C-alpha positions in Angstrom: 0.0 0.0 0.0 1.4 3.4 -1.0 1.9 6.2 1.3 -0.9 8.3 -0.4 -3.4 5.5 0.1 -2.4 5.1 3.7 -2.8 8.8 4.3 -6.2 8.8 2.6 -7.4 5.9 4.8 -6.2 7.7 7.9 -8.0 10.9 6.9 -11.2 8.9 6.3 -10.9 7.3 9.8 -10.3 10.7 11.4 -13.4 12.2 9.7 -15.6 9.2 10.7 -14.4 9.5 14.3 -15.2 13.3 14.3 -18.6 12.7 12.7 -19.3 10.1 15.4 -18.2 12.5 18.2 -20.4 15.2 16.7 -23.5 12.9 16.5 -23.0 11.8 20.1 -22.7 15.5 21.2 -25.9 16.4 19.3 -27.7 13.5 20.9 -26.6 14.6 24.4 -27.4 18.2 23.9 -30.4 18.0 21.6 -33.4 20.1 22.7 -35.7 17.8 24.5 -39.5 18.3 24.0 -41.1 20.2 26.9 -43.3 17.9 28.9 -46.4 19.1 30.8 -44.5 18.6 34.1 -41.5 20.5 32.8 -43.7 23.4 31.7 -45.5 23.9 35.1 -43.4 26.2 37.1 -43.8 28.1 40.4 -45.2 31.2 38.7 -47.6 29.7 36.1 -50.2 32.3 36.9 -47.8 35.0 35.7 -47.3 33.4 32.3 -48.8 34.7 29.0 -50.7 31.4 28.6 -52.6 31.8 31.9 -53.1 35.6 31.5 -54.5 35.2 28.0 -57.4 33.1 29.3 -57.7 31.9 25.7 -60.6 29.5 26.1 -61.9 29.8 22.6 -65.5 29.8 21.6 -67.7 27.6 23.8 -64.8 26.1 25.8 -65.9 27.3 29.2 -69.4 26.0 28.6 -68.0 22.6 27.5 -65.6 22.4 30.5 -68.5 23.1 32.9 -70.4 20.2 31.2 -67.4 17.9 31.4 -66.9 18.8 35.1 -70.4 17.5 35.8 -70.1 14.5 33.6 -66.7 13.5 35.1 -67.5 14.7 38.6 -64.3 16.7 38.6 -63.3 20.3 39.5 -63.9 22.8 36.8 -60.7 24.7 37.6 -58.6 21.6 37.6 -59.8 20.7 34.1 -59.0 24.2 32.9 -55.6 24.1 34.4 -54.8 20.7 32.9 -56.1 21.9 29.5 -53.9 25.0 29.6 -50.8 23.0 30.6 -51.5 20.4 27.9 -51.8 23.1 25.2 -48.9 25.1 26.4 -46.5 22.1 26.4 -47.7 20.6 23.1 -45.8 21.3 19.9 -48.6 20.0 17.8 -51.2 22.5 16.6 -53.8 19.8 16.5 -53.3 19.2 20.2 -54.1 22.9 20.9 -57.5 22.6 19.2 -59.0 19.7 21.1 -60.1 19.2 24.7 -58.4 16.5 26.8 -60.1 13.2 27.1 -61.0 12.0 30.6 -58.3 9.4 30.4 -55.6 11.9 29.4 -56.9 14.4 32.1 -56.6 11.8 34.9 -53.2 10.7 33.7 -51.9 14.2 33.5 -53.3 15.5 36.8 -52.1 12.4 38.7 -48.6 13.0 37.5 -48.8 16.8 38.3 -50.2 16.2 41.8 -47.4 13.7 42.5 -44.4 15.6 41.0 -45.4 19.2 41.4 -48.2 19.4 44.0 -47.5 23.0 45.2 -47.2 24.4 41.6 -50.3 22.5 40.5 -52.5 23.7 43.4 -51.3 27.3 42.9 -52.4 27.2 39.2 -55.7 25.6 39.9 -56.4 28.2 42.6 -55.5 30.9 40.0 -58.3 29.8 37.8 -60.6 29.6 40.8 -59.7 33.1 41.8 -60.6 34.6 38.4 -63.7 32.5 37.6 -65.4 31.2 40.7 -67.4 34.3 41.4 -68.5 35.5 37.9 -72.2 35.7 37.5 -73.4 38.4 35.1 -72.3 40.3 32.0 -71.2 43.7 33.2 -73.5 45.7 31.0 -77.3 45.5 31.5 -79.2 44.3 28.4 -82.1 46.2 26.9 -85.2 44.0 27.3 -86.2 44.6 23.7 -82.8 44.5 21.9 -80.6 42.6 24.3 -76.9 43.3 23.8 -77.2 44.2 20.1 -76.4 47.9 20.8 -72.9 46.9 22.1 -69.7 45.8 20.5 -66.3 44.6 21.8 -63.2 42.9 20.5 -60.3 41.0 21.9 -58.1 44.1 22.6 -56.3 43.0 25.7 -52.6 43.7 25.3 -53.1 46.3 22.5 -50.8 49.3 22.5 -51.9 52.5 24.4 -50.0 55.8 24.6 -51.9 58.1 27.0 -49.6 58.5 30.0 -46.8 56.8 28.1 -46.4 53.7 26.1 -48.2 50.8 27.7 -50.4 47.8 27.1 -54.2 47.7 27.3 -55.2 45.7 30.4 -58.8 45.1 29.7 -61.7 44.8 27.2 -63.6 47.9 26.0 -67.3 47.3 25.6 -68.5 50.0 23.3 -71.9 51.7 23.1 -72.5 51.8 19.3 -74.8 54.7 19.7 -72.2 56.6 21.7 -74.7 58.0 24.2 -73.2 58.8 27.6 -75.1 57.3 30.6 -77.4 55.1 28.5 -76.3 51.7 29.6 -76.3 50.6 33.3 -73.2 48.8 34.5 -73.7 45.9 36.9 -71.3 44.0 39.1 -70.1 40.7 37.6 -69.8 39.2 41.0 -70.5 39.6 44.7 -67.8 41.5 46.4 -66.6 44.5 48.4 -65.7 47.9 47.0 -62.0 48.4 47.3 -61.5 51.6 45.2 -63.8 54.3 44.0 -63.5 57.8 42.6 -61.6 59.6 39.9 -58.5 58.3 38.1 -56.7 60.2 35.4 -56.7 57.3 33.0 -59.9 55.6 34.2 -62.1 58.5 34.9 -64.9 57.6 37.4 -64.1 54.0 38.2 -65.0 51.4 40.8 -63.0 48.4 41.8 -64.6 45.4 43.5 -62.8 42.5 45.2 -64.7 39.2 44.8 -64.9 36.6 47.6 -62.2 34.4 45.9 -59.9 37.3 45.4 -60.3 38.6 41.8 -60.3 42.3 41.4 -63.0 43.6 38.9 -62.3 47.1 37.6 -65.0 49.1 35.9 -63.8 52.4 34.3 -64.9 55.5 32.4 -68.3 55.6 34.1 -70.5 58.6 33.5 -71.7 58.5 37.1 -72.3 56.1 39.9 -75.6 54.4 40.8 -75.4 55.7 44.4 -73.0 57.2 46.9 -70.9 54.1 47.3 -68.0 54.0 49.9 -65.0 51.8 50.2 -65.8 48.6 52.1 -69.4 48.5 51.0 -70.7 45.1 50.0 -71.9 44.7 46.5 -74.2 41.9 45.1 -73.7 40.2 41.7 -76.0 41.9 39.2 -76.3 45.1 41.3 -76.2 48.3 39.3 -73.0 50.2 40.2 -73.0 53.0 37.6 -73.6 54.0 34.0 -71.4 53.7 30.9 -69.6 56.9 30.0 -66.5 58.5 28.5 -64.8 60.0 31.6 -61.0 60.1 32.0 -57.8 60.7 30.2 -57.4 63.9 32.2 -56.2 65.0 35.6 -59.3 67.3 35.8 -62.1 65.4 37.5 -65.3 65.2 35.4 -63.6 65.5 32.0 -65.5 63.8 29.2 -65.3 63.4 25.4 -61.7 62.3 25.0 -62.9 58.9 23.5 -66.1 57.2 22.5 -68.5 56.0 25.2 -67.6 52.6 26.6 -66.9 50.5 29.6 -63.3 49.5 30.2 -63.6 46.1 32.0 -60.4 44.9 33.7 -59.8 41.7 35.7 -56.8 41.3 38.0 -55.4 38.9 40.5 -52.5 39.0 43.0 -49.5 36.8 42.3 -46.1 36.2 43.8 -44.6 39.2 42.1 -47.5 41.5 41.4 -50.2 43.1 43.6 -52.4 43.4 40.5 -51.7 41.4 37.4 -54.2 41.7 34.5 -55.8 38.8 32.7 -57.8 38.9 29.5 -61.5 39.5 30.1 -62.6 38.8 26.5 -63.5 35.1 26.7 -65.0 35.5 30.1 -67.3 38.2 28.8 -68.2 36.0 25.9 -69.2 33.3 28.4 -71.3 35.7 30.4 -73.3 37.0 27.4 -76.0 34.5 28.3 -76.1 35.8 31.9 -77.5 39.2 31.8 -79.4 41.8 33.8 -82.0 43.2 31.5 -83.9 46.5 31.8 -86.8 48.5 30.3 -86.1 52.2 30.4 -89.7 53.3 30.2 -90.8 51.5 33.4 -87.5 51.4 35.2 -88.1 47.7 35.7 -85.0 45.6 35.9 -85.0 41.9 35.2 -82.0 39.6 35.9 -81.8 36.4 33.9 -79.2 33.6 33.8 -79.6 31.3 30.8 -77.5 28.7 32.5 -79.0 28.7 36.0 -82.5 29.6 34.8 -82.7 32.1 37.7 -85.0 35.1 37.1 -85.2 38.0 39.5 -87.2 41.2 39.1 -85.7 44.5 40.3 -87.5 47.8 40.6 -86.2 51.4 40.9 -87.4 52.9 44.1 -86.9 56.7 44.0 -84.4 56.5 41.2 -81.4 55.9 43.3 -81.5 52.4 44.8 -82.2 49.0 43.2 -83.5 46.3 45.4 -84.1 42.6 44.4 -87.7 41.8 45.0 -88.7 38.6 46.8 -90.3 37.1 43.7 -88.1 34.4 42.3 -89.0 32.1 39.4 -87.3 28.9 38.6 -87.9 26.6 35.6 
């Protein structure tokens, strides 16, 4: 064998060895797929996936149905579904709900390997969703919610007061008439903040029993002389839709169209108030409305899901009391 042939063989052997070393290194350091357990960290309620509350059309209704069918906790199903979608690389997996078998397998693994993180995430969903009862704008008895419009604008850019992100959903009065639509409390709760804010105008913030903070801004006026610490009932009228705000001067109106800015917040490990997206929650609540007839000042609360009906009447124009008459189908 000539020297050139020997040298050639040696070079081939060296190249093969180097390729083998490279393959071994790639196998060791390859990016491993993120598992559901890997994804769930200590601060899951601060992630974009949780804050987006991206349930999609009809998902909350379907999860409530499954919770009854499976005899499982609604908020555990939602938490498992979010982790499943967030940790999946397949788009098709993000477009279907977990089966009962997959749900049980996943939750058993999470409870065993990350019990603290799992409980914290489930309680995050419970905080936001456990107390919601009514859509925050009362519906006209004749036209329902047809005079309103809103889009998924959470996270959109805003510039008043500096560059920032929109932390809520704007429910617009298509007729743009100040004071026309009554605003009702989504949940039971206690008034935590009330009064004028430069950005929010006349606003009211209500803390629900499970800890969610519901923020109603740009009101034209309040339904009564509320005070901090005052209890509020779900469906109670708290004010009227307006266009106040974007000014340090109290009472300023007209800087934007008439609408309700609806914000939902929770407290996390690093934030006293961290916003979540209200859009899909509002979509879910569209069938749970307090309705009204302007001519008679008669108010009627109706939940399509619970089939609860309650009449409310305006005594003296300032206070709204639930009457004792309750119909159930």
